[in-house]
C-alpha positions as CSV (number, residue, x, y, z in Angstrom):
1,M,17.5,27.3,-2.9
2,K,14.2,25.7,-3.0
3,A,14.7,22.8,-0.4
4,L,12.6,20.1,0.8
5,V,12.7,18.5,4.5
6,L,11.7,15.1,4.9
7,G,10.6,14.0,8.2
8,A,9.9,17.6,9.0
9,G,7.6,16.4,12.1
10,G,10.3,15.8,14.2
11,Q,12.6,18.2,16.2
12,L,15.5,18.7,13.6
13,G,13.6,18.6,10.7
14,S,10.8,21.1,12.0
15,D,13.9,23.4,12.6
16,L,14.9,22.9,9.3
17,A,11.6,23.5,7.7
18,T,11.5,26.9,9.7
19,L,14.5,28.2,8.2
20,L,13.6,27.3,4.7
21,P,10.6,29.5,3.4
22,E,11.0,29.0,-0.1
23,G,10.8,25.2,0.5
24,A,8.3,22.9,2.4
25,G,8.6,20.5,5.4
26,V,6.9,16.8,4.7
27,S,6.1,14.6,7.5
28,H,6.4,10.8,7.3
29,Q,2.8,10.7,7.5
30,E,2.1,12.4,4.6
31,V,5.2,10.6,2.5
32,S,7.4,7.5,3.8
33,V,10.9,7.3,3.0
34,A,10.0,3.8,2.8
35,D,7.6,4.0,0.0
36,P,10.5,4.9,-3.1
37,A,7.4,5.5,-5.8
38,A,5.6,7.8,-3.7
39,L,9.1,9.8,-2.6
40,L,9.9,10.4,-6.4
41,A,6.5,11.3,-7.2
42,L,6.7,14.2,-4.2
43,M,10.3,15.1,-5.6
44,R,9.4,15.5,-9.3
45,D,6.5,17.9,-8.2
46,R,8.4,19.5,-5.8
47,R,11.9,19.8,-8.3
48,P,14.0,20.9,-4.9
49,D,17.5,21.6,-5.2
50,I,18.4,20.2,-2.1
51,V,16.8,17.6,0.3
52,F,17.5,17.3,4.0
53,N,16.5,13.4,5.0
54,C,15.7,13.7,8.9
55,A,13.6,10.7,8.5
56,A,14.5,7.9,11.1
57,Y,13.2,5.1,12.9
58,N,15.1,6.2,16.8
59,A,13.4,4.0,19.0
60,V,16.9,1.9,19.9
61,D,15.6,-0.7,22.2
62,R,12.5,-1.5,20.1
63,A,15.0,-1.5,17.3
64,E,16.1,-5.2,18.9
65,N,12.6,-6.7,18.2
66,E,11.3,-4.5,15.1
67,R,14.9,-5.0,12.9
68,H,13.1,-5.1,9.6
69,L,11.3,-1.7,10.6
70,A,14.0,-0.2,11.6
71,F,16.5,-1.4,8.4
72,Q,13.4,-0.5,6.2
73,V,13.6,3.4,7.4
74,N,17.2,4.2,8.3
75,S,18.8,2.0,5.8
76,E,16.1,1.1,2.8
77,G,14.5,4.6,3.0
78,A,17.9,6.5,3.3
79,F,18.6,4.9,0.2
80,N,15.4,5.6,-1.7
81,A,15.7,9.2,-1.0
82,A,19.2,9.3,-2.7
83,V,18.1,7.6,-5.7
84,A,15.3,9.7,-6.0
85,C,17.7,12.8,-5.1
86,E,20.2,11.7,-8.0
87,R,17.5,10.9,-10.5
88,I,16.0,15.1,-10.4
89,G,19.6,16.1,-9.8
90,A,19.1,17.5,-6.6
91,R,21.9,17.2,-3.6
92,L,21.1,15.6,-0.2
93,V,21.8,16.0,3.2
94,H,21.1,13.1,5.4
95,F,21.6,12.9,9.0
96,S,23.0,10.3,10.9
97,T,24.4,9.7,14.3
98,N,27.2,9.2,16.9
99,F,25.8,5.5,17.6
100,V,27.6,4.2,14.7
101,F,30.8,3.8,17.1
102,D,31.3,1.1,19.4
103,G,32.5,4.1,22.1
104,R,35.6,2.2,23.0
105,L,38.2,4.9,22.2
106,D,39.4,7.3,24.7
107,R,38.7,10.1,22.6
108,P,36.1,11.9,20.9
109,Y,35.4,10.2,17.7
110,V,36.4,12.0,14.0
111,E,34.9,11.4,10.5
112,S,38.0,9.1,9.9
113,D,37.6,6.9,12.7
114,L,35.9,3.1,12.2
115,A,32.4,2.8,12.6
116,L,31.7,0.0,14.5
117,P,27.5,0.1,15.3
118,L,26.5,-2.4,18.5
119,G,22.6,-2.2,18.4
120,V,20.2,-3.0,15.3
121,Y,19.3,0.8,15.3
122,A,23.1,1.8,14.9
123,Q,23.5,-1.0,12.4
124,S,20.5,0.5,10.2
125,K,22.3,3.8,10.6
126,R,25.5,2.8,9.4
127,E,23.8,0.7,6.5
128,G,22.1,4.0,6.0
129,E,25.2,6.0,5.6
130,R,26.8,3.4,3.1
131,R,23.8,3.2,0.9
132,V,23.3,6.8,0.6
133,L,27.1,7.4,-0.4
134,E,27.0,4.5,-2.5
135,A,23.7,5.6,-4.6
136,M,25.2,9.3,-4.4
137,P,28.6,9.8,-3.4
138,R,28.4,13.9,-3.5
139,A,25.7,13.7,-0.8
140,L,26.7,14.9,2.5
141,V,26.2,12.7,5.8
142,V,25.8,14.5,9.1
143,R,26.5,12.7,12.1
144,T,25.4,14.1,15.4
145,A,24.7,13.3,18.8
146,A,22.2,13.7,21.6
147,L,19.7,15.8,20.2
148,F,17.2,18.0,21.7
149,G,15.0,20.7,20.5
150,D,11.8,22.9,21.3
151,R,9.3,21.0,19.3
152,G,6.4,19.2,22.1
153,A,8.6,21.5,25.2
154,S,5.3,22.7,26.6
155,S,2.9,19.3,26.0
156,Q,5.0,15.6,25.9
157,G,8.3,16.9,27.4
158,G,9.6,16.6,23.7
159,S,13.6,15.4,24.0
160,F,15.5,14.3,26.8
161,P,15.7,17.4,29.0
162,G,12.3,18.0,28.5
163,R,11.3,14.6,30.0
164,I,13.5,14.9,32.9
165,V,12.1,18.6,33.5
166,M,8.4,16.8,33.4
167,R,9.3,13.9,35.5
168,A,10.8,15.9,38.3
169,R,7.8,18.0,38.3
170,A,5.4,14.6,38.8
171,G,7.9,13.8,41.5
172,G,8.9,10.6,39.3
173,P,12.2,8.7,39.8
174,L,15.3,10.1,38.1
175,R,17.5,7.9,38.0
176,V,20.0,8.4,34.7
177,V,23.3,6.9,33.2
178,A,26.2,8.6,34.1
179,D,29.0,6.3,31.9
180,Q,27.1,7.4,28.9
181,R,28.9,10.5,27.7
182,V,27.6,12.7,24.6
183,N,27.8,16.0,23.0
184,P,24.2,17.5,23.8
185,T,23.5,19.2,20.5
186,Y,20.6,21.7,20.8
187,T,18.3,21.5,16.8
188,R,18.4,25.2,16.6
189,D,21.9,25.8,16.7
190,L,22.6,22.4,14.4
191,A,19.6,23.4,11.6
192,P,21.2,26.3,10.3
193,V,25.0,25.4,9.9
194,A,23.7,22.0,8.3
195,I,22.0,24.8,5.7
196,H,25.2,26.7,5.5
197,L,27.1,23.7,5.1
198,A,25.1,22.3,2.0
199,Q,25.0,25.6,0.8
200,D,29.0,25.5,0.7
201,G,28.9,22.3,-1.3
202,L,30.4,20.1,1.3
203,E,30.3,16.2,0.5
204,G,31.0,13.0,2.5
205,V,30.7,12.6,6.2
206,V,31.0,15.5,8.5
207,H,30.5,15.6,12.7
208,L,28.5,18.5,13.6
209,V,27.7,18.7,17.2
210,A,27.9,21.4,20.3
211,G,31.0,21.8,22.0
212,G,32.0,19.9,24.8
213,C,30.7,16.2,26.6
214,C,29.0,15.4,29.3
215,G,27.4,12.5,31.0
216,W,23.4,12.0,31.0
217,D,23.4,12.6,34.2
218,E,24.9,15.9,34.4
219,L,22.9,17.0,31.3
220,A,19.7,16.0,33.8
221,R,21.0,18.3,36.2
222,A,21.7,20.9,34.0
223,A,18.5,20.8,32.7
224,L,16.7,21.1,35.8
225,A,18.8,23.9,37.1
226,E,18.2,25.9,33.8
227,C,14.6,24.9,34.1
228,G,14.3,26.3,38.0
229,V,12.9,22.9,38.8
230,R,14.2,20.4,42.0
231,G,15.0,17.2,41.6
232,D,17.2,14.8,42.5
233,V,19.1,12.6,39.9
234,E,20.3,9.5,40.8
235,S,23.6,8.8,38.9
236,V,23.6,4.7,37.6
237,S,26.2,2.8,35.5
238,S,24.5,1.6,32.1
239,A,24.7,-2.1,33.8
240,D,22.0,-0.7,36.1
241,I,19.9,0.2,33.9
242,K,20.1,-3.2,31.6
243,S,18.4,-1.6,28.3
244,P,17.8,-4.0,25.4
245,A,20.0,-2.3,23.2
246,A,23.7,-1.8,23.9
247,R,25.1,1.6,23.4
248,P,28.3,3.6,23.3
249,L,29.9,4.5,26.4
250,N,32.2,7.2,24.5
251,G,29.3,8.7,22.5
252,C,31.3,11.8,21.7
253,L,32.3,13.3,18.5
254,S,35.0,15.8,16.8
255,S,35.7,17.0,13.8
256,T,38.3,17.7,11.1
257,R,36.3,19.2,9.1
258,V,34.4,21.8,10.6
259,S,34.1,23.9,13.9
260,P,32.0,22.6,16.3
261,L,28.6,24.6,17.4
262,R,28.9,26.7,20.6
263,P,29.0,24.9,24.0
264,W,26.3,22.4,24.8
265,L,25.4,24.3,28.1
266,E,24.5,27.8,26.2
267,G,22.4,25.8,23.6
268,L,20.6,24.0,26.7
269,H,20.2,27.8,28.4
270,Q,18.3,29.0,25.6
271,W,16.5,26.1,25.0
272,A,15.4,26.4,28.9
273,E,14.6,30.2,28.2
274,R,12.4,29.2,25.2
275,R,10.4,26.6,27.3
276,A,9.6,29.2,29.9
277,A,8.5,31.7,27.3
278,H,6.1,28.9,26.0
279,G,5.1,28.1,29.1
280,G,6.9,24.7,29.3
């Protein structure tokens, strides 16, 4: 299988590119999904059998004031990837988010639940899903949640657990929301299963997340414990934080199509071990 990973500079994209020796990872600095001509030229040159689109605008709060940019990448860019794949005969795996739901259900969301995105980022991701499947019905859209990975673990903190550890070591305040629940998903667990599902020819929307849910404050405490770092996490509500963008309180996903990945705490344990091995 010859593969191409778009957005390979990120946590998930870099893990996918590592697992695909016959493919090639391309960062958004090299080719932007918002540039349809450049994207099609790249695909015609590389001739991949399958494309993994990890390219995304993920600045949830900033998106409230950068609507055009969020939609340009998350909606138009996703559509561009689907159109280019359709033209060269490649399959597409597009990654989306739990944010497409409003978080009002009292159980984890499954694939058939109605998507009701709250903020601009969420709306742009939902529109991206719709446009991908409209342009390429046989595409695979993978919704996942609360990704954390190894990339950047020893320097800029990387994902949420890494930022918490760095902040605790610096003696900074640790005020973390308790009323938003998610499936913290390790990208090193997600990447190989996404590849496997793609190879099996799965199509449509699928939820692929770690087993179990927790509040962000619980994840913060677990990250500190796994890394052996002391810090007092203050649990606060979403109303206390007053973020510009609304977030789903129940961000937990489940699936009627596939089994979950291993429990999130097991993934976090491996993340912490790898962080320590790399001096993080």
